[in-house]
C-alpha positions as CSV (number, residue, x, y, z in Angstrom):
1,M,56.1,112.6,144.6
2,N,55.8,109.4,146.5
3,I,58.0,107.4,148.8
4,S,59.5,105.4,145.9
5,H,60.7,108.6,144.3
6,F,62.4,109.8,147.5
7,L,64.0,106.3,148.1
8,H,65.5,106.4,144.6
9,Q,66.9,110.0,145.1
10,L,68.3,109.1,148.5
11,Q,70.1,106.0,147.1
12,L,71.6,108.3,144.4
13,C,72.8,110.6,147.2
14,A,74.4,107.7,149.1
15,R,76.3,106.5,146.0
16,R,77.5,110.0,145.2
17,Q,78.0,111.0,148.9
18,S,76.3,114.3,148.2
19,A,75.8,116.0,151.5
20,S,74.0,119.1,150.2
21,A,71.6,117.1,148.2
22,A,70.8,114.9,151.2
23,G,69.8,118.0,153.3
24,E,67.6,119.3,150.5
25,L,65.8,115.9,150.2
26,H,65.3,115.8,153.9
27,S,63.5,119.2,153.7
28,Q,61.3,117.9,150.8
29,I,60.4,114.7,152.7
30,I,59.2,116.8,155.6
31,K,57.2,119.1,153.4
32,A,55.6,116.1,151.6
33,G,54.6,114.7,155.0
34,F,56.7,111.5,154.7
35,D,58.9,112.2,157.7
36,K,57.1,109.6,159.8
37,S,58.0,106.8,157.3
38,S,60.4,104.4,159.0
39,L,61.7,103.3,155.6
40,L,62.6,106.8,154.5
41,S,64.0,107.8,157.9
42,N,66.3,104.8,158.0
43,T,67.4,105.4,154.5
44,L,68.1,109.1,155.2
45,L,70.0,108.0,158.3
46,D,72.1,105.8,156.2
47,V,72.8,108.6,153.7
48,Y,73.8,111.0,156.4
49,G,76.2,108.4,157.8
50,K,77.8,107.8,154.4
51,C,78.2,111.5,153.8
52,G,79.9,111.9,157.2
53,L,77.1,114.2,158.5
54,I,77.1,112.8,162.1
55,P,75.3,115.8,163.8
56,Q,72.4,115.6,161.3
57,A,72.3,111.8,161.6
58,L,72.1,112.1,165.4
59,Q,69.4,114.7,165.3
60,L,67.3,112.6,163.0
61,F,68.0,109.5,165.1
62,D,66.9,111.2,168.3
63,E,63.7,112.5,166.7
64,M,62.6,109.1,165.3
65,P,59.5,107.9,167.3
66,N,60.2,104.2,166.5
67,R,63.7,103.0,166.1
68,D,64.4,99.5,164.9
69,H,67.5,97.3,164.3
70,V,68.0,99.0,161.0
71,S,68.0,102.5,162.6
72,W,70.6,101.3,165.2
73,A,72.8,99.6,162.6
74,S,72.8,102.8,160.5
75,I,73.7,105.1,163.4
76,L,76.4,102.8,164.7
77,T,77.9,102.3,161.3
78,A,77.9,106.1,160.8
79,H,80.0,106.5,164.0
80,N,82.4,103.7,163.0
81,K,82.8,105.3,159.5
82,A,83.5,108.7,161.1
83,L,86.3,107.0,163.2
84,I,84.6,107.6,166.6
85,P,84.1,104.0,167.7
86,R,84.0,105.0,171.4
87,R,80.7,106.7,170.8
88,T,79.5,103.6,169.0
89,L,80.0,101.6,172.2
90,S,78.7,104.3,174.5
91,M,75.3,104.4,172.7
92,L,74.5,100.7,173.2
93,N,73.1,101.1,176.7
94,T,70.3,103.4,175.2
95,M,69.5,100.6,172.7
96,F,69.1,98.1,175.5
97,T,67.3,100.2,178.1
98,H,65.4,102.8,176.2
99,D,64.4,101.0,173.0
100,G,64.4,97.5,174.6
101,L,66.3,95.9,171.7
102,Q,68.9,93.2,171.7
103,P,71.6,93.1,169.0
104,D,70.8,91.5,165.6
105,H,73.6,90.4,163.2
106,F,74.0,93.9,161.8
107,V,74.4,95.5,165.2
108,F,76.7,92.7,166.4
109,A,79.0,93.4,163.3
110,C,79.0,97.2,164.2
111,I,80.0,96.5,167.9
112,V,82.8,94.1,166.8
113,R,84.1,96.6,164.3
114,A,84.2,99.3,167.1
115,C,86.1,96.9,169.4
116,S,88.5,96.2,166.5
117,S,89.2,99.9,165.9
118,L,89.9,100.4,169.6
119,G,91.9,97.2,170.1
120,Y,89.4,96.2,172.9
121,L,90.2,92.5,173.0
122,R,88.5,91.7,176.3
123,L,85.2,93.4,175.3
124,G,85.5,91.9,171.8
125,K,85.6,88.4,173.4
126,Q,82.5,89.2,175.5
127,V,80.6,90.3,172.4
128,H,81.8,87.1,170.7
129,A,80.4,85.0,173.6
130,R,77.1,86.9,173.5
131,F,76.9,86.4,169.7
132,M,77.5,82.7,170.0
133,L,74.5,82.5,172.4
134,S,72.2,84.5,170.0
135,F,70.0,83.4,167.1
136,F,72.5,84.9,164.7
137,C,75.5,82.7,165.7
138,D,76.1,81.4,162.2
139,D,76.2,84.8,160.5
140,E,79.2,85.1,158.2
141,V,79.4,88.9,158.3
142,V,79.8,89.0,162.0
143,K,82.3,86.1,161.9
144,S,84.3,88.0,159.3
145,S,84.3,91.0,161.6
146,L,85.4,88.8,164.5
147,I,88.3,87.5,162.4
148,D,89.3,91.2,161.7
149,M,89.0,92.1,165.4
150,Y,91.1,89.2,166.6
151,T,93.9,89.8,164.1
152,K,94.0,93.5,164.8
153,C,94.3,92.6,168.5
154,G,97.2,90.3,167.8
155,Q,95.4,87.0,168.1
156,P,95.6,85.4,164.7
157,D,95.0,81.9,166.1
158,D,91.7,82.9,167.6
159,A,90.9,84.5,164.3
160,R,91.7,81.2,162.5
161,A,89.4,79.3,164.9
162,V,86.5,81.6,163.9
163,F,87.5,81.2,160.2
164,D,87.4,77.4,160.5
165,S,83.9,77.5,162.1
166,I,82.4,79.1,159.0
167,L,80.8,76.3,157.0
168,F,80.3,78.3,153.7
169,K,83.2,80.8,153.5
170,N,82.7,83.8,151.3
171,S,85.3,86.1,149.8
172,V,85.0,88.4,152.8
173,S,85.9,85.6,155.2
174,W,88.9,84.5,153.1
175,T,90.1,88.1,152.7
176,S,89.8,88.9,156.4
177,M,91.9,85.8,157.4
178,I,94.5,86.4,154.7
179,S,94.8,90.0,155.9
180,G,95.1,88.9,159.5
181,Y,97.9,86.5,158.9
182,A,99.7,89.0,156.7
183,R,99.4,91.9,159.3
184,S,100.6,89.6,162.0
185,G,103.8,88.9,160.0
186,R,102.9,85.3,159.4
187,K,103.9,85.4,155.8
188,C,104.0,81.7,155.0
189,E,100.5,81.1,156.5
190,A,99.1,84.1,154.7
191,M,100.6,82.8,151.4
192,D,99.3,79.3,151.9
193,L,95.8,80.6,152.7
194,F,95.9,82.9,149.7
195,L,96.8,80.1,147.4
196,Q,94.0,78.0,148.8
197,A,91.4,80.7,148.3
198,P,88.7,79.7,145.7
199,V,88.8,83.2,144.2
200,R,91.8,85.5,144.1
201,N,90.6,88.9,143.2
202,L,91.8,92.5,143.7
203,F,90.6,92.5,147.3
204,S,92.4,89.4,148.3
205,W,95.5,90.6,146.6
206,T,95.1,93.9,148.4
207,A,94.7,92.2,151.8
208,L,97.8,90.1,151.3
209,I,100.0,92.9,149.9
210,S,98.8,95.6,152.4
211,G,99.1,93.3,155.4
212,L,102.6,92.2,154.5
213,I,103.7,95.8,154.1
214,Q,102.3,96.7,157.5
215,S,104.3,93.8,159.1
216,G,107.6,94.8,157.5
217,H,107.7,92.6,154.4
218,G,107.8,95.5,152.0
219,I,110.3,94.1,149.5
220,Y,108.4,90.8,149.2
221,S,105.1,92.7,148.8
222,F,106.5,94.7,145.9
223,S,107.2,91.4,144.1
224,L,103.7,90.2,144.8
225,F,102.3,93.5,143.4
226,N,104.2,92.9,140.2
227,E,102.8,89.3,140.1
228,M,99.3,90.7,140.5
229,R,99.9,93.1,137.6
230,R,101.2,90.2,135.4
231,E,98.1,88.2,136.2
232,G,96.0,91.1,134.7
233,I,94.1,92.0,137.9
234,D,92.2,95.1,137.1
235,I,92.9,97.8,139.7
236,V,89.4,99.3,140.1
237,D,90.0,100.3,143.7
238,P,93.1,102.3,144.6
239,L,93.7,100.9,148.1
240,V,96.5,98.6,147.0
241,L,98.3,101.5,145.3
242,S,98.0,103.5,148.6
243,S,99.6,100.5,150.4
244,V,102.5,100.1,147.9
245,V,103.2,103.9,148.0
246,G,103.3,103.6,151.8
247,G,105.8,100.7,151.5
248,C,108.0,102.9,149.3
249,A,107.8,105.6,152.0
250,N,108.8,103.2,154.8
251,L,111.8,102.0,152.9
252,A,112.7,105.3,151.3
253,L,112.6,103.8,147.8
254,L,112.2,107.0,145.8
255,E,112.6,105.6,142.3
256,L,110.1,102.9,142.9
257,G,107.7,105.4,144.5
258,K,108.0,107.5,141.3
259,Q,107.1,104.5,139.2
260,I,104.0,103.8,141.3
261,H,103.1,107.5,141.1
262,G,103.2,107.1,137.3
263,L,100.9,104.1,137.5
264,V,98.5,106.1,139.8
265,I,98.3,108.9,137.1
266,A,97.9,106.3,134.3
267,L,95.0,104.6,136.1
268,G,93.3,108.0,136.9
269,F,93.5,107.9,140.7
270,E,95.7,111.0,141.3
271,S,92.6,113.0,142.3
272,C,91.7,110.4,145.0
273,L,92.3,112.1,148.4
274,F,93.9,109.2,150.3
275,I,96.2,108.4,147.3
276,S,97.4,112.0,147.2
277,N,97.9,112.0,150.9
278,A,100.0,108.8,150.6
279,L,102.1,110.4,147.8
280,V,102.8,113.5,149.9
281,D,103.9,111.3,152.7
282,M,106.0,109.1,150.4
283,Y,107.9,112.0,148.8
284,A,108.6,113.6,152.1
285,K,109.9,110.4,153.6
286,C,112.0,109.8,150.5
287,S,113.7,113.2,151.1
288,D,112.1,114.9,148.1
289,I,110.2,117.6,150.0
290,L,109.8,119.7,146.9
291,A,107.8,116.9,145.1
292,A,105.7,116.5,148.3
293,K,104.8,120.2,148.4
294,D,104.1,120.2,144.6
295,I,101.5,117.4,145.1
296,F,100.1,119.0,148.2
297,Y,99.5,122.4,146.6
298,R,97.9,120.8,143.5
299,M,95.3,118.9,145.6
300,P,91.8,120.2,144.9
301,R,90.7,119.1,148.4
302,K,92.7,118.7,151.6
303,D,91.8,117.1,154.9
304,V,93.6,117.0,158.2
305,I,95.8,114.1,157.0
306,S,96.9,116.1,154.0
307,W,97.9,119.1,156.2
308,T,99.5,117.0,158.9
309,S,101.6,115.0,156.3
310,I,103.1,118.1,154.8
311,I,103.6,119.8,158.2
312,V,105.4,116.8,159.7
313,G,107.4,116.3,156.5
314,T,108.5,119.9,156.4
315,A,109.4,119.9,160.1
316,Q,111.5,116.7,159.7
317,H,113.4,118.3,156.8
318,G,114.5,121.2,159.1
319,K,112.1,123.8,157.8
320,A,110.5,124.7,161.1
321,E,109.3,128.2,160.2
322,E,107.7,126.8,157.0
323,A,106.0,124.1,159.0
324,L,104.6,126.7,161.4
325,T,103.4,128.8,158.5
326,L,101.6,125.8,157.0
327,Y,99.9,125.3,160.3
328,D,98.6,128.9,160.3
329,E,97.3,128.3,156.7
330,M,95.6,125.1,157.9
331,V,93.8,126.9,160.7
332,L,92.7,129.6,158.3
333,S,91.3,126.9,156.1
334,R,89.1,125.8,159.0
335,I,90.8,122.4,159.2
336,K,91.0,121.3,162.8
337,P,94.4,119.9,163.8
338,N,94.7,116.5,165.4
339,E,97.1,114.9,167.9
340,V,99.6,114.0,165.2
341,T,99.6,117.6,163.8
342,F,100.8,118.8,167.2
343,V,103.4,116.1,167.4
344,G,104.8,117.5,164.1
345,L,104.6,121.1,165.3
346,L,106.3,120.4,168.6
347,Y,109.0,118.4,166.7
348,A,109.6,121.4,164.5
349,C,110.0,123.7,167.4
350,S,112.2,121.2,169.2
351,H,114.7,120.9,166.3
352,A,114.7,124.7,165.7
353,G,115.0,125.8,169.3
354,L,111.7,127.7,169.2
355,V,110.9,127.4,172.9
356,S,108.3,130.1,173.3
357,R,106.3,128.9,170.2
358,G,106.5,125.4,171.4
359,R,105.1,126.2,174.8
360,E,102.3,128.2,173.1
361,L,101.4,125.3,170.9
362,F,101.4,122.9,173.8
363,R,98.9,125.1,175.6
364,S,96.8,125.6,172.5
365,M,96.2,121.8,172.3
366,T,94.0,121.9,175.4
367,T,92.7,125.5,175.4
368,D,91.8,125.8,171.7
369,Y,91.2,122.2,170.6
370,S,90.4,120.2,173.8
371,I,93.1,117.7,172.9
372,N,94.6,116.0,176.0
373,P,98.4,115.8,175.6
374,S,99.7,112.3,175.3
375,L,103.0,111.0,176.6
376,Q,104.4,111.6,173.1
377,H,103.4,115.3,173.3
378,Y,105.0,115.6,176.7
379,T,108.1,113.9,175.3
380,C,108.3,116.4,172.5
381,L,108.0,119.3,174.9
382,L,110.6,117.9,177.1
383,D,112.9,117.4,174.1
384,L,112.3,121.0,173.1
385,L,113.3,122.3,176.6
386,S,116.3,120.0,177.0
387,R,117.7,120.5,173.5
388,S,117.5,124.3,174.0
389,G,119.5,124.0,177.3
390,H,116.5,124.4,179.7
391,L,117.6,121.2,181.4
392,D,116.3,122.0,184.9
393,E,112.9,122.9,183.5
394,A,112.9,119.7,181.5
395,E,113.7,117.6,184.5
396,N,111.0,119.3,186.5
397,L,108.5,118.6,183.7
398,L,109.6,114.9,183.7
399,D,108.6,114.7,187.4
400,K,105.2,116.3,186.7
401,I,104.1,114.3,183.6
402,P,100.7,112.6,184.3
403,F,102.1,109.4,182.7
404,K,104.8,107.0,183.6
405,P,107.8,108.2,181.5
406,D,108.9,105.6,179.0
407,E,112.4,104.9,177.8
408,P,112.3,107.4,174.9
409,T,111.3,110.2,177.3
410,W,114.2,109.4,179.6
411,A,116.6,109.0,176.7
412,S,115.6,112.5,175.4
413,L,116.8,114.2,178.6
414,L,119.8,112.0,178.9
415,S,120.9,112.8,175.3
416,A,120.5,116.5,176.0
417,C,122.7,116.3,179.0
418,M,125.4,114.9,176.8
419,R,124.8,117.5,174.1
420,H,125.1,120.4,176.6
421,N,128.0,118.7,178.4
422,N,126.1,118.7,181.7
423,L,127.9,115.6,183.1
424,E,126.6,116.0,186.6
425,M,122.9,115.9,185.6
426,G,123.7,113.3,182.9
427,V,125.2,110.9,185.4
428,R,122.3,111.5,187.8
429,I,119.7,110.8,185.1
430,A,121.7,107.8,183.9
431,D,121.6,106.3,187.4
432,R,117.8,106.8,187.6
433,V,117.4,105.2,184.1
434,L,119.6,102.3,185.1
435,D,117.5,101.6,188.2
436,L,114.5,101.2,185.8
437,K,116.1,98.2,184.1
438,P,115.5,99.5,180.5
439,E,114.9,97.0,177.7
440,D,115.8,99.0,174.5
441,P,119.4,98.3,173.4
442,S,119.8,102.0,172.3
443,T,119.1,103.1,175.9
444,Y,122.0,101.0,177.1
445,I,124.2,102.5,174.4
446,L,123.2,106.0,175.6
447,L,123.9,105.1,179.2
448,S,127.3,103.8,178.1
449,N,127.9,107.1,176.2
450,V,127.1,109.2,179.3
451,Y,129.4,107.2,181.6
452,A,132.2,107.1,179.0
453,G,131.9,110.9,178.5
454,A,132.4,111.2,182.3
455,E,135.3,108.7,182.0
456,M,133.5,106.5,184.5
457,W,134.9,103.3,182.9
458,G,133.7,101.2,185.8
459,S,130.1,102.2,185.1
460,V,130.6,101.6,181.4
461,S,131.8,98.1,182.2
462,K,128.7,97.6,184.5
463,V,126.4,98.6,181.6
464,R,128.1,96.3,179.2
465,K,127.8,93.4,181.6
466,L,124.1,94.1,182.0
467,M,123.8,94.2,178.2
468,S,125.5,90.8,178.0
469,S,123.5,89.2,180.8
470,M,120.2,90.4,179.4
471,E,121.3,89.5,175.9
472,V,120.9,93.1,174.8
473,R,122.7,93.8,171.6
474,K,123.3,97.0,169.8
475,E,121.6,97.2,166.5
476,P,124.3,97.2,163.8
477,G,124.6,100.5,162.0
478,Y,123.9,100.4,158.3
479,S,123.2,102.9,155.5
480,S,121.5,102.2,152.2
481,I,121.5,104.0,148.9
482,D,119.0,103.4,146.1
483,F,119.3,104.2,142.4
484,G,116.2,102.3,141.3
485,K,117.5,99.1,139.9
486,D,120.7,99.4,141.9
487,S,120.3,99.4,145.7
488,Q,123.2,98.9,148.1
489,V,123.5,98.5,151.8
490,F,126.7,99.3,153.7
491,H,127.5,98.2,157.2
492,A,130.1,100.0,159.4
493,G,133.5,98.4,159.7
494,E,136.7,97.8,157.8
495,S,135.5,94.3,157.0
496,C,133.4,95.7,154.2
497,D,133.5,93.2,151.4
498,H,131.9,95.3,148.6
499,P,133.4,94.7,145.1
500,M,134.2,98.4,144.9
501,K,135.9,98.5,148.4
502,N,139.2,99.7,147.0
503,E,137.7,102.5,145.0
504,I,135.5,103.6,147.9
505,C,138.5,103.5,150.3
506,N,140.7,105.5,148.0
507,L,138.0,108.2,147.5
508,L,137.4,108.5,151.2
509,K,141.2,108.8,151.8
510,D,141.4,111.6,149.2
511,L,138.4,113.4,150.8
512,D,139.9,112.9,154.2
513,A,143.1,114.6,153.1
514,E,141.2,117.5,151.6
515,M,139.0,117.9,154.7
516,R,142.1,118.0,157.0
517,K,143.5,120.8,154.8
518,R,140.3,122.7,155.5
519,G,140.4,122.3,159.2
520,Y,138.7,118.9,159.9
521,V,139.7,117.2,163.1
522,P,138.1,113.8,163.9
523,N,135.8,113.9,166.9
524,T,136.7,110.6,168.5
525,S,134.3,111.2,171.5
526,F,131.8,109.3,169.4
527,V,133.9,106.1,169.7
528,L,132.9,104.4,173.0
529,Y,135.8,102.1,173.4
530,D,138.8,102.8,175.5
531,I,141.4,102.4,172.7
532,E,144.2,104.4,171.1
533,Q,143.4,107.7,169.3
534,Q,144.6,106.4,165.9
535,E,142.3,103.3,166.2
536,K,139.4,105.5,167.1
537,E,139.9,107.6,164.0
538,K,140.1,104.4,162.0
539,Q,136.7,103.3,163.3
540,L,135.1,106.6,162.4
541,F,136.6,106.4,158.8
542,W,134.6,103.2,158.2
543,H,131.2,104.4,159.4
544,S,128.4,103.2,157.1
545,E,127.1,106.6,155.9
546,R,130.6,107.5,154.6
547,L,130.8,104.3,152.6
548,A,127.3,104.9,151.1
549,V,128.2,108.5,150.2
550,A,131.4,107.5,148.6
551,Y,129.6,104.8,146.6
552,G,127.0,107.3,145.5
553,L,129.7,109.8,144.4
554,L,131.3,107.0,142.3
555,K,128.1,105.6,140.8
556,A,125.4,108.3,140.7
557,V,124.8,110.5,137.6
558,P,127.0,113.6,138.0
559,G,125.2,116.5,139.6
560,T,122.3,114.5,141.0
561,I,121.5,114.5,144.7
562,I,123.0,111.7,146.8
563,R,120.2,110.2,149.0
564,I,121.2,108.0,152.0
565,V,119.0,106.2,154.5
566,K,120.6,105.3,157.9
567,N,118.9,103.1,160.5
568,L,120.5,104.8,163.4
569,R,121.1,108.5,164.4
570,I,124.0,109.9,162.4
571,C,127.0,110.5,164.6
572,G,128.3,114.0,165.2
573,D,131.6,113.4,163.4
574,C,130.0,111.9,160.3
575,H,127.6,114.9,160.3
576,N,130.6,117.2,160.2
577,V,132.3,115.1,157.5
578,L,129.3,115.2,155.2
579,K,129.2,119.0,155.5
580,F,132.8,119.1,154.3
581,I,132.2,116.6,151.5
582,S,129.2,118.5,150.2
583,D,131.3,121.6,149.8
584,I,134.3,119.8,148.4
585,V,132.4,117.9,145.6
586,K,129.7,120.5,145.2
587,R,126.9,118.0,145.5
588,E,123.8,117.9,147.6
589,I,123.7,115.0,150.1
590,M,120.5,114.0,151.9
591,V,120.5,111.6,154.8
592,R,117.4,110.3,156.4
593,D,118.5,108.9,159.8
594,A,116.5,107.5,162.7
595,T,115.3,110.9,163.9
596,R,115.2,113.4,161.0
597,Y,116.4,114.4,157.6
598,H,119.7,116.2,156.9
599,H,120.2,118.2,153.7
600,F,123.9,118.9,153.2
601,K,124.8,121.6,150.7
602,E,127.8,123.9,150.3
603,G,129.2,122.9,153.7
604,K,126.0,123.4,155.7
605,C,123.2,121.2,156.9
606,S,119.5,122.0,157.1
607,C,119.4,121.1,160.8
608,N,121.9,123.9,161.6
609,D,123.8,121.4,163.7
610,F,120.7,121.1,166.0
611,W,119.4,117.6,165.9
């Protein structure tokens, strides 16, 4: 066997990403005495990187007597591919001082990609400057990487300047710039550039569609996806399908998600790991947790994203014990949890009141997995303590957090004070929050709630004046319901101008009468305004989730689940009403609000009134 034979075998390994075969070939190369060959060593280094074998790649790299630019580009690319870009950057000093090498165009591209992944704009600009002073300043691959870096760092105009500097633009350059505009939410510029592109292939379509979905233009992106299909673009890469599935998840469009799932199966991509992960997430976010679990358990291979998606989804659906059992199975499967996994687990404990388990998991992050808790983890722990009535411990934790608490952290404790009717602490915390001059409209609404609950109408007036002077406006509440071809959005208020307003109103009145017979009493504490009791009850009657549920009962196929998406947190009175309605009409009602999922069935909710 000669060097050519081993090169051919290594290339096959790289294409197939066969880790075991790569190790066997390495042993054969050593036995054959070719381990000193720079060509074979660099190729083997590339194979290890593509197979995700970072320890083996590093060992080989450290043992190489003569490392060149190809060696460095391979090891840096391996670290970028393994999503550890910080290590990519930390290795560079060795390249300069130990090997005496300056970056070439391949190494420059690796450095820029690492800056892009980390959002290091300042360092990225320094690399850009050094690149422009190098012999490689016209390299298109590096410039395409710079375009990607600038757009990911929120600088699309800088990206466009780099794009315009490329004399002979290839498809990578066009795709990077289109993606940059789309991700930045600059839809018109993205579309203009897309239409100007000399070639519109699957990758440019994917860049446009995926970018617009990321920037919140989901509905428009779906129409583009249909146009791409009409133009006969062959989907040989499933990334665009993953993006569209993610768009369905974000907007809770279950019926459209099912259609895309069907297309995934028809095109033969169901076994693709990241597509399966996206489907698990989509079904969970569209409130069909049974479908999510069905896909999860049928997956032949699962990674940390697979496990985290089902754990988070299960937790958000109020199945805390099941989420914790899944975590135990994950650990037994030797899959190491990540930061997001622990966010989901702490969330599960928080919404089920499992204080001891939550504390144990928080400790396990650092002691067992060396994960430094982020502000989000501290906020989850604080939420767990405060929801469970440990308000003093929660307040003490707030003062000890090694981060500056943000508005959601303060809001979590403030909301708990209201829930546990601790007006004294609530007012004290509200005063502290008010001194911080919050920016989120929902925080002002929460402050107003606290002061209104304490009947401190002067403070309520002060908050509202601040909202007015700072042009802070409460986000209008709305609820949507989707039947596939028929999607409806309802806003709160008697001014509803829906063509079925009379039928909706009559059904709600009938339901209201039956609920009152069964003991329902409107909880008008959720109406902030200092108005008459009858007027408060009228306001509750016209909340958007009630309108959406009534429409669903009138239009949905009898016996099917009514699925509602609400942009704000469901109010306590509506939560009680939907429990009554689910029992009266004998229908399951699922509501995805701003914080979690509620399954109403036979007069009960999956959250056990703890949300």
